[in-house]
N, C-alpha and C positions, 0 to 999 in steps of 0.2 A: 641478382639479389632483389628480392621483393621488399618494398617499403610499405609498412602498414599505414593506412590513412589515419589521420588524427580525428577523433570524434568531435562533432561540433560542440562549441561551448554553449551551454544552455543556462540562462539566467534563472535561478530559482528564487521565488519570493522569500522574504524574511519569514522565519517561523515555519518553514515547510515541514520540518520534522514533527512539529506539533500536529499538523494536518495528517501526516502519515500515521502517527500514533493513534489519533482519533479514528481514522478510517479502519485501522486494524482492530481496534477495540469494538467498533460497531459491527465489523464482520464476525468477530467472535461471539458477540451477544446475539446476532441474528442466527448464527449456526446453532447456538445453545437453545434458543427459542424454537427453532425448527425441529431439533431433536426431541425436545420436551413435548411439543405439540404432536409430533408423529407418534410418540409412544403413548400418549394419553388416549 
C-alpha cells in the first residue's frame, strides 16, 4: 500500500488573500487595457 507524502507546511503572511485579490484585479485590468489597445 502506498502512502501519500504530506505537503510541506508553508507559513503564509497575514492578509495574503488581499494580495491575491489585488494581483488578480491588476491582471484583469492589464488584459482589458491590452485588448482595448490592440483594437484601437
